KEGUTOR-791066 format. One line per 4 residues: their letters; for each residue x, y, z of C-alpha. Coordinates in Angstrom, 1 decimal, always signed. Layout:
A) X Y Z ~ ... $
This chain:
MSES) +0.0 +0.0 +0.0 ~ +1.5 +3.3 -1.0 ~ +0.5 +6.9 -1.6 ~ +1.4 +9.2 -4.4 $
GVEA) +2.6 +12.8 -4.2 ~ -0.8 +13.9 -5.6 ~ -2.6 +11.9 -2.8 ~ -0.2 +13.3 -0.1 $
AAQA) -0.9 +16.9 -1.2 ~ -4.6 +16.3 -1.3 ~ -4.4 +14.9 +2.2 ~ -2.5 +17.9 +3.4 $
ARDA) -5.1 +20.3 +2.0 ~ -7.8 +18.4 +3.8 ~ -5.8 +18.2 +7.1 ~ -5.1 +22.0 +6.9 $
AAAV) -8.8 +22.7 +6.3 ~ -8.1 +24.7 +3.2 ~ -11.6 +25.8 +2.4 ~ -10.9 +27.6 -0.9 $
RTYV) -8.9 +25.7 -3.6 ~ -8.3 +27.3 -7.0 ~ -6.3 +26.3 -10.0 ~ -5.6 +26.6 -13.7 $
PGYP) -5.3 +23.2 -15.3 ~ -2.0 +22.4 -17.0 ~ +0.7 +19.8 -16.7 ~ +1.8 +18.8 -14.0 $
VTAL) -0.9 +20.1 -11.7 ~ -4.1 +19.1 -13.5 ~ -4.4 +15.8 -11.6 ~ -3.7 +17.5 -8.3 $
GEAL) -6.3 +20.1 -9.0 ~ -8.9 +17.4 -9.6 ~ -7.8 +15.5 -6.5 ~ -8.3 +18.6 -4.4 $
QAQI) -11.7 +19.3 -6.2 ~ -10.3 +22.7 -6.8 ~ -12.3 +25.4 -8.6 ~ -11.0 +26.3 -12.1 $
AVSE) -10.1 +29.9 -12.7 ~ -9.7 +31.6 -16.1 ~ -6.2 +32.7 -15.3 ~ -3.6 +32.2 -12.6 $
KVAL) -3.9 +35.8 -11.6 ~ -7.6 +35.4 -11.0 ~ -7.0 +32.1 -9.1 ~ -4.6 +33.9 -6.7 $
EIAL) -6.9 +36.9 -6.3 ~ -9.8 +34.6 -5.3 ~ -7.5 +33.0 -2.7 ~ -6.4 +36.4 -1.4 $
GASA) -10.0 +37.4 -0.8 ~ -10.6 +34.1 +1.0 ~ -7.5 +34.5 +3.1 ~ -8.3 +38.1 +4.0 $
TGLR) -11.8 +37.1 +5.3 ~ -10.5 +34.2 +7.4 ~ -10.4 +31.2 +5.1 ~ -7.4 +29.1 +4.5 $
SVVL) -6.7 +28.8 +0.7 ~ -4.5 +27.0 -1.7 ~ -3.6 +27.9 -5.3 ~ -2.3 +25.4 -7.9 $
VKQM) -0.5 +26.6 -11.0 ~ +2.0 +25.2 -13.4 ~ +5.4 +26.8 -13.7 ~ +4.6 +29.4 -16.4 $
GMNV) +1.4 +30.3 -14.5 ~ +3.7 +31.7 -11.8 ~ +4.5 +34.5 -14.2 ~ +0.9 +35.4 -14.6 $
LLDP) +0.1 +35.7 -10.9 ~ +3.2 +37.6 -10.0 ~ +1.7 +41.0 -9.7 ~ -0.7 +40.3 -6.8 $
LVIS) +1.8 +37.8 -5.4 ~ +4.5 +40.4 -5.0 ~ +2.0 +43.0 -3.6 ~ +0.6 +40.5 -1.1 $
ATHG) +4.0 +39.8 +0.4 ~ +4.1 +43.3 +2.0 ~ +0.4 +44.1 +2.0 ~ -0.3 +41.2 +4.3 $
IGSG) -3.0 +38.5 +4.3 ~ -5.3 +36.8 +6.9 ~ -5.5 +33.0 +7.0 ~ -2.9 +30.7 +5.5 $
LVVI) -2.4 +30.9 +1.8 ~ -0.2 +28.4 +0.0 ~ +0.8 +28.6 -3.7 ~ +1.7 +25.2 -5.2 $
AGDD) +4.0 +25.8 -8.2 ~ +4.2 +22.7 -10.5 ~ +7.5 +22.5 -12.4 ~ +7.6 +20.5 -15.6 $
LGPK) +11.2 +19.4 -15.6 ~ +12.5 +18.0 -18.8 ~ +9.4 +19.6 -20.2 ~ +6.8 +17.3 -21.5 $
GSQT) +3.6 +19.4 -21.4 ~ +5.1 +22.9 -21.5 ~ +6.8 +25.2 -24.0 ~ +9.8 +25.8 -21.7 $
EMDS) +11.4 +24.6 -18.5 ~ +11.4 +26.8 -15.5 ~ +12.6 +26.7 -11.9 ~ +9.9 +28.2 -9.6 $
RYFG) +12.3 +28.5 -6.7 ~ +13.5 +31.8 -8.2 ~ +10.1 +33.3 -7.4 ~ +11.1 +33.2 -3.7 $
PLAK) +13.7 +36.0 -3.8 ~ +11.8 +37.8 -6.6 ~ +8.6 +38.1 -4.5 ~ +10.4 +37.9 -1.1 $
LPVL) +8.4 +34.9 +0.0 ~ +9.5 +31.5 +1.4 ~ +9.8 +28.6 -1.0 ~ +9.6 +25.0 +0.3 $
DPKD) +11.0 +22.2 -1.9 ~ +10.0 +18.8 -0.6 ~ +11.8 +15.6 -1.6 ~ +9.1 +12.9 -1.5 $
PAYL) +5.3 +12.5 -0.8 ~ +5.7 +12.3 +3.0 ~ +7.8 +15.5 +3.0 ~ +5.3 +17.1 +0.7 $
HASL) +2.6 +16.6 +3.2 ~ +4.8 +17.9 +6.0 ~ +5.9 +20.9 +3.9 ~ +2.3 +21.9 +3.1 $
MEAF) +1.2 +21.7 +6.7 ~ +4.2 +23.8 +7.7 ~ +3.5 +26.2 +4.9 ~ -0.1 +27.0 +6.1 $
SLSE) +1.1 +27.6 +9.6 ~ +4.1 +29.7 +8.5 ~ +1.8 +31.8 +6.2 ~ -0.3 +32.7 +9.1 $
HLRA) +2.7 +33.6 +11.3 ~ +4.2 +35.7 +8.5 ~ +0.9 +37.1 +7.3 ~ +2.2 +36.4 +3.7 $
PVIV) +1.7 +33.6 +1.1 ~ +4.1 +30.7 +1.1 ~ +5.2 +28.9 -2.1 ~ +5.6 +25.1 -2.2 $
RVTA) +7.5 +23.9 -5.3 ~ +6.5 +20.5 -6.7 ~ +7.6 +18.7 -9.8 ~ +5.9 +16.1 -12.1 $
QLLA) +8.3 +13.5 -10.7 ~ +7.4 +14.3 -7.1 ~ +3.7 +14.2 -7.8 ~ +4.1 +10.8 -9.5 $
AHGP) +6.4 +9.4 -6.7 ~ +5.0 +7.0 -4.2 ~ +5.6 +6.5 -0.5 ~ +4.1 +5.0 +2.7 $
PIQP) +0.4 +6.0 +3.4 ~ +0.1 +9.2 +5.4 ~ -2.2 +9.2 +8.4 ~ -4.8 +12.0 +8.5 $
RPEK) -3.8 +14.8 +11.0 ~ -6.7 +17.3 +10.7 ~ -6.2 +20.8 +12.1 ~ -8.7 +23.4 +12.9 $
APGQ) -8.2 +26.6 +10.8 ~ -7.7 +29.6 +13.1 ~ -9.9 +31.9 +11.0 ~ -7.3 +34.7 +11.0 $
RLER) -8.4 +37.8 +9.1 ~ -6.5 +40.6 +7.4 ~ -5.4 +43.4 +9.8 ~ -6.4 +46.9 +8.6 $
EIWE) -3.4 +48.5 +10.4 ~ -1.5 +47.9 +7.2 ~ -2.9 +51.1 +5.9 ~ -1.1 +53.1 +8.6 $
LTAK) +2.2 +52.3 +6.8 ~ +3.5 +53.7 +3.5 ~ +4.7 +51.4 +0.8 ~ +8.2 +52.0 +1.9 $
GRQQ) +7.3 +51.2 +5.5 ~ +5.6 +48.0 +4.5 ~ +8.8 +47.0 +2.6 ~ +10.9 +47.8 +5.6 $
RHSE) +8.7 +45.8 +8.0 ~ +8.7 +42.9 +5.5 ~ +12.5 +42.9 +5.2 ~ +13.3 +43.3 +8.8 $
MTMA) +10.6 +41.3 +10.5 ~ +8.8 +38.9 +8.1 ~ +11.9 +37.6 +6.3 ~ +13.8 +37.4 +9.6 $
SARQ) +11.0 +35.1 +10.9 ~ +11.2 +33.1 +7.6 ~ +14.9 +32.6 +8.0 ~ +14.3 +31.2 +11.5 $
AAES) +11.7 +28.9 +10.2 ~ +14.1 +27.6 +7.5 ~ +16.7 +26.8 +10.2 ~ +14.3 +24.9 +12.4 $
SVTN) +12.0 +23.2 +9.9 ~ +11.0 +19.6 +10.4 ~ +11.7 +19.2 +6.6 ~ +15.5 +19.5 +7.2 $
RLEI) +17.4 +16.3 +7.7 ~ +21.1 +15.7 +8.5 ~ +23.2 +12.5 +8.1 ~ +26.9 +12.6 +8.8 $
SGDI) +29.3 +10.1 +7.2 ~ +32.9 +11.1 +6.3 ~ +34.5 +14.2 +5.0 ~ +32.5 +14.4 +1.7 $
GIIA) +29.0 +15.7 +1.8 ~ +25.9 +16.5 -0.4 ~ +23.5 +19.4 +0.1 ~ +20.3 +18.6 -1.7 $
SGRA) +16.6 +19.7 -1.9 ~ +13.6 +18.5 -3.7 ~ +13.7 +15.2 -5.6 ~ +17.5 +15.3 -5.8 $
AALA) +17.6 +14.7 -2.0 ~ +15.8 +11.4 -2.5 ~ +18.3 +10.5 -5.3 ~ +21.2 +11.3 -3.0 $
EGLG) +20.3 +9.0 -0.2 ~ +22.4 +5.9 +0.7 ~ +25.5 +6.9 -1.1 ~ +27.9 +6.5 +1.8 $
VSLL) +28.5 +10.3 +2.3 ~ +27.1 +12.9 +4.5 ~ +23.7 +14.3 +3.4 ~ +22.1 +17.6 +4.3 $
TIGY) +18.5 +17.7 +3.0 ~ +17.1 +21.2 +3.3 ~ +13.4 +21.8 +3.1 ~ +13.5 +25.5 +2.3 $
AYPL) +15.0 +26.6 -1.1 ~ +14.4 +30.2 +0.0 ~ +15.4 +31.5 +2.4 ~ +18.3 +29.1 +2.8 $
PERL) +19.0 +27.8 +6.3 ~ +22.3 +29.6 +6.2 ~ +23.7 +28.6 +9.6 ~ +22.9 +24.9 +9.0 $
VRRF) +24.4 +25.0 +5.5 ~ +27.5 +26.9 +6.7 ~ +28.2 +24.4 +9.5 ~ +27.8 +21.5 +7.1 $
IDGH) +30.2 +23.0 +4.6 ~ +32.8 +23.9 +7.3 ~ +32.6 +20.3 +8.5 ~ +33.4 +18.7 +5.2 $
RLVL) +36.4 +18.8 +2.8 ~ +34.2 +18.9 -0.3 ~ +30.5 +19.4 -0.8 ~ +28.3 +18.5 -3.8 $
VAEE) +25.1 +20.5 -4.3 ~ +22.4 +18.3 -5.9 ~ +19.3 +20.1 -7.2 ~ +16.9 +20.4 -10.2 $
PEPF) +16.8 +22.0 -12.7 ~ +19.0 +25.1 -12.1 ~ +21.9 +25.8 -9.7 ~ +19.7 +27.9 -7.5 $
IESH) +21.2 +26.8 -4.2 ~ +24.7 +26.4 -5.5 ~ +24.7 +30.0 -6.8 ~ +24.4 +31.1 -3.2 $
LAMS) +27.3 +28.9 -2.1 ~ +29.6 +29.0 -5.1 ~ +32.1 +31.5 -3.4 ~ +33.2 +28.6 -1.2 $
PRVR) +36.1 +26.6 -2.8 ~ +34.7 +23.4 -1.3 ~ +31.4 +23.5 -3.2 ~ +30.8 +21.6 -6.4 $
GKLS) +27.6 +21.2 -8.6 ~ +26.1 +22.3 -11.8 ~ +28.0 +25.6 -12.0 ~ +31.3 +23.7 -11.6 $
GHLP) +30.3 +21.2 -14.3 ~ +30.2 +18.2 -12.0 ~ +26.5 +17.8 -12.5 ~ +24.5 +18.2 -15.7 $
HGLL) +21.8 +20.9 -16.2 ~ +18.2 +20.0 -15.8 ~ +16.9 +16.7 -14.4 ~ +19.3 +14.4 -12.5 $
NRSD) +19.6 +10.7 -12.3 ~ +21.1 +8.9 -9.3 ~ +24.0 +7.9 -11.7 ~ +24.8 +11.6 -12.3 $
IISA) +25.3 +12.1 -8.5 ~ +27.4 +9.0 -8.2 ~ +29.6 +10.1 -11.2 ~ +30.0 +13.5 -9.7 $
LEGL) +31.1 +12.1 -6.3 ~ +33.7 +9.9 -8.1 ~ +35.2 +12.9 -9.9 ~ +34.7 +15.5 -7.2 $
EERP) +38.4 +16.3 -6.8 ~ +38.9 +16.5 -10.6 ~ +38.1 +19.2 -13.1 ~ +35.1 +17.8 -15.0 $
ARRP) +35.4 +17.2 -18.7 ~ +33.2 +19.4 -20.9 ~ +29.9 +17.6 -21.6 ~ +29.0 +17.2 -25.2 $
LVYE) +25.9 +19.2 -26.1 ~ +23.2 +17.1 -27.8 ~ +19.9 +19.1 -28.3 ~ +16.8 +16.9 -28.2 $
SVAE) +14.9 +17.0 -31.4 ~ +11.2 +16.5 -32.1 ~ +12.0 +13.4 -34.2 ~ +14.0 +11.9 -31.4 $
RGYE) +11.4 +12.5 -28.7 ~ +8.3 +11.9 -30.8 ~ +5.5 +14.3 -31.6 ~ +1.7 +14.3 -30.9 $
GICE) -0.1 +16.0 -33.7 ~ -3.7 +16.9 -34.3 ~ -6.1 +14.1 -33.0 ~ -7.6 +11.7 -35.5 $
GCPF) -11.1 +13.0 -36.5 ~ -10.4 +16.5 -35.3 ~ -13.2 +18.7 -36.7 ~ -10.7 +21.7 -36.9 $
APLF) -8.4 +19.9 -39.3 ~ -10.0 +21.7 -42.3 ~ -9.4 +25.0 -40.6 ~ -5.7 +24.2 -40.1 $
SALA) -5.4 +23.2 -43.8 ~ -7.1 +26.4 -44.9 ~ -4.8 +28.6 -42.7 ~ -1.7 +26.9 -44.3 $
AVDV) -3.0 +27.9 -47.7 ~ -3.3 +31.5 -46.8 ~ +0.0 +33.3 -47.2 ~ -0.1 +35.5 -44.1 $
PVAG) +1.7 +35.1 -40.7 ~ -0.3 +33.1 -38.1 ~ +0.2 +33.5 -34.4 ~ -1.0 +30.6 -32.4 $
DAGC) -1.5 +29.8 -28.7 ~ -0.3 +27.2 -26.2 ~ -3.3 +25.0 -26.9 ~ -4.4 +22.7 -29.7 $
AIRA) -3.3 +25.4 -32.2 ~ +0.4 +24.6 -31.3 ~ -0.1 +21.1 -32.7 ~ -0.7 +22.7 -36.1 $
SREP) +2.8 +24.1 -36.2 ~ +4.3 +21.1 -38.0 ~ +3.4 +19.0 -41.0 ~ +1.0 +18.0 -42.4 $
FASV) -0.5 +21.5 -41.6 ~ +2.5 +23.8 -40.7 ~ -0.1 +26.5 -40.4 ~ +1.1 +28.2 -37.1 $
DMAY) +4.2 +30.2 -37.4 ~ +4.8 +31.2 -33.7 ~ +3.3 +30.7 -30.2 ~ +4.5 +32.8 -27.4 $
GLGS) +2.2 +31.6 -24.6 ~ -1.4 +31.1 -23.6 ~ -3.6 +34.0 -24.6 ~ -0.8 +35.7 -26.6 $
AAAV) -2.0 +35.3 -30.2 ~ -4.1 +38.4 -30.6 ~ -1.6 +40.8 -29.2 ~ +1.3 +39.2 -31.2 $
ASGF) -0.7 +39.4 -34.4 ~ -1.4 +43.1 -33.6 ~ +2.3 +43.7 -34.0 ~ +2.7 +42.0 -37.5 $
AQKG) +4.2 +44.1 -40.2 ~ +1.3 +43.0 -42.4 ~ -2.2 +41.8 -41.7 ~ -2.2 +38.4 -40.2 $
IALL) -4.2 +35.9 -38.2 ~ -4.4 +35.2 -34.5 ~ -5.4 +31.6 -33.8 ~ -6.5 +31.0 -30.2 $
GDFA) -8.6 +28.5 -28.3 ~ -11.7 +29.5 -26.3 ~ -9.9 +28.9 -23.0 ~ -6.9 +31.0 -24.2 $
LAHS) -9.4 +33.7 -25.1 ~ -10.7 +33.7 -21.5 ~ -7.3 +33.4 -19.9 ~ -5.8 +36.6 -21.4 $
GLQG) -6.5 +36.6 -25.2 ~ -9.5 +38.9 -24.8 ~ -7.3 +41.7 -23.5 ~ -5.2 +41.5 -26.7 $
LINA) -8.4 +41.8 -28.8 ~ -9.7 +44.7 -26.7 ~ -6.4 +46.4 -27.4 ~ -6.6 +45.6 -31.1 $
VWQK) -10.1 +47.2 -31.3 ~ -9.0 +50.2 -29.3 ~ -5.8 +50.8 -31.4 ~ -7.7 +49.9 -34.6 $
RDLL) -5.2 +47.1 -35.5 ~ -5.7 +45.2 -38.7 ~ -6.0 +41.5 -37.9 ~ -8.2 +38.5 -38.1 $
AVVI) -8.8 +36.5 -34.9 ~ -9.9 +32.9 -35.4 ~ -11.2 +31.3 -32.2 ~ -11.3 +27.5 -31.9 $
KNDV) -14.5 +27.0 -29.9 ~ -14.8 +23.5 -28.7 ~ -16.0 +24.5 -25.2 ~ -13.1 +22.7 -23.4 $
AAMT) -9.5 +23.0 -22.5 ~ -8.6 +20.0 -24.6 ~ -4.9 +20.0 -24.0 ~ -5.2 +19.8 -20.2 $
GGQP) -8.0 +17.2 -19.7 ~ -11.2 +18.6 -21.2 ~ -12.1 +21.1 -18.5 ~ -15.0 +23.4 -19.5 $
SPDL) -14.3 +26.7 -21.1 ~ -16.5 +29.8 -20.8 ~ -18.5 +30.8 -23.9 ~ -17.4 +34.3 -24.8 $
TAAL) -19.1 +34.5 -28.2 ~ -21.5 +37.3 -27.0 ~ -18.6 +39.3 -25.6 ~ -16.8 +39.0 -28.9 $
QALL) -19.9 +40.1 -30.8 ~ -20.1 +43.2 -28.6 ~ -16.5 +44.0 -29.3 ~ -16.0 +43.5 -33.1 $
PVRR) -17.6 +41.9 -36.2 ~ -17.9 +38.1 -35.8 ~ -18.6 +35.4 -38.3 ~ -19.4 +31.9 -37.2 $
LHLP) -18.1 +28.8 -38.8 ~ -19.4 +25.3 -38.1 ~ -16.8 +22.5 -38.5 ~ -16.1 +20.1 -40.0 $
APVV) -16.6 +21.7 -43.4 ~ -14.8 +21.4 -46.8 ~ -11.4 +23.0 -46.8 ~ -12.2 +25.0 -49.9 $
EVEA) -15.2 +26.6 -48.1 ~ -13.2 +27.4 -45.0 ~ -10.4 +28.9 -47.0 ~ -12.8 +31.1 -48.9 $
LIRE) -14.3 +32.4 -45.7 ~ -10.9 +33.2 -44.2 ~ -9.9 +35.0 -47.4 ~ -13.1 +37.0 -47.3 $
ELAM) -12.5 +38.1 -43.7 ~ -8.9 +39.0 -44.4 ~ -10.0 +41.3 -47.2 ~ -12.1 +43.3 -44.8 $
PGPR) -10.5 +46.2 -43.0 ~ -9.9 +46.4 -39.2 ~ -10.0 +43.8 -36.5 ~ -12.5 +41.0 -37.1 $
AVVA) -13.1 +37.5 -35.7 ~ -14.2 +34.1 -36.9 ~ -15.6 +31.7 -34.3 ~ -14.9 +28.2 -35.5 $
EGMC) -17.2 +25.8 -33.7 ~ -16.8 +22.1 -33.4 ~ -16.9 +19.2 -31.0 ~ -13.5 +18.0 -29.7 $
AKKW) -12.7 +14.5 -31.2 ~ -11.9 +13.3 -27.7 ~ -15.5 +13.8 -26.7 ~ -14.8 +14.8 -23.1 $
KM) -17.5 +14.2 -20.6 ~ -18.6 +17.5 -19.2 $
C-alpha cells in the first residue's frame, strides 16, 4: 500500500482545512487540482486573487498553477508579500522538468527572492505533506503567502500512506493596520521582520534532515535529495530553497572537505554557495543541467576532486522525442489546412493550435504563450491571423483583442471554440461569443466543413479592414464528458 505525491498533497489540503482551492489546469498540476476538487479559474492571476480574498476574510486557501502560470500571478503575489493576508495561503507551483507538457522549462524556486516569499522544496510525498502543513502555519505567522514547489516527478512518486492529521483553521483575518504604513514602511517591515522570521523557520524546519558520514557531503533539496540517499557520504536535506537555512548550511560546509550541491533543474542553491572553494555542482560542471539521475550524482562524487570534462551538447529533437499532432477525427483539421493555404503570418497559442505548427499542416508560425496570439498578431508588419482557443481567449487573449479594437489594429482573430481546455484534460471553457460580438464583427463557422469553403471564408474576412473575428465551432474529437 503506497500513496502518491498527488494523494499526499490532497491529504494535506484536507488536514489543513483549506476551504478555498483554486487552480488553472496544466501539466503537471491538473491531476492535483482534480484530486483537491479545486475550482477552475480563467487565469492564474484570478486564481490567486480569489484565494487572497478568501484569506483576508478568514479562510485558508491553496492555489495550484504550473510553472509558467507563476509569471501570470506575479503582480498580486508580490504585492501580497508586503500588503499582508489573513488565514494561511499556499501557492503550489508545479514545475515540468525536462518539459513534456510545456513550452519551456522553469525553476519556480526563483520566485522566492523575486517576491520575497518563502519557498519549500520537498523531496518525497511524506515531506510534501509535512511541507504543506508547515506552509499553512508559516503563512499565518508571517501574514504572507508561502510557495511550495512540486515537480511532475514528485507528484508521481509513491511513499508510505500518510495518516490524516486534521487541524482546525484559526480563522485569522487581514489586519487593517497595514494602511497606517507607507509602501516603503511595509517593505521595511517585511525585510526586517517577516523575512527574519522566515529565516528562523528555515533553520528549524522539520523538513530538514542531516546525516553525517565522512568528509565528503551532499547538500540537496527536492527530488534530488531522495536520489542522493544511501551513497555513503554525509547528506544535508534542506526543506527550504528560500530563504536558505544559512547557519545549518555553513556548519555543514565547514565540517566537510568537499560538498556537492544536488538540485533540479537550475543551480539555485549552488549559486548562493559558489564562493566557497569546497562547493561543487552544476556551475562547476560536476552535474548536468536539468533533471538528474542517481547515476549523475554517483559520477559527480567519483570525480569530485577533478576538473570535469566538458559535456557534449546534444539538443533533443522532435524526431527523437516523438510528436503528438492533431487528433484523428479533429473537426478543426480543415481550418488548419485552410490557414496553411493563406499566405499571411499566423500567431498561435499554447493549446491545440500549437499542434498545427508542424506538417502536415504547418499553419502556425509562432506561439508565445497562452492568450498571446491576438496581441502578437497586432504587431505584425502586415495583416495576419491570431489563432486561439476558447480557454486562451478567456485566460488573457480577450485583452489582446480589446487592445486591437482600441488601437484599430488590422488583424483576423480565429477562435477555436470546442468548449473545453482539450490539452489539459477537457475542463469546461466559458463561452465568450457574446462578448466577442459586442467587441468586433464576428462570423461563425461550423466545423467540420470542406477545406475550400473554410479557406474562402478566411480570405473574405482577411479582405475586410480592421480587427475582425471568426468563431470556428466544433466538438473535440476526444468527446470529453462534461
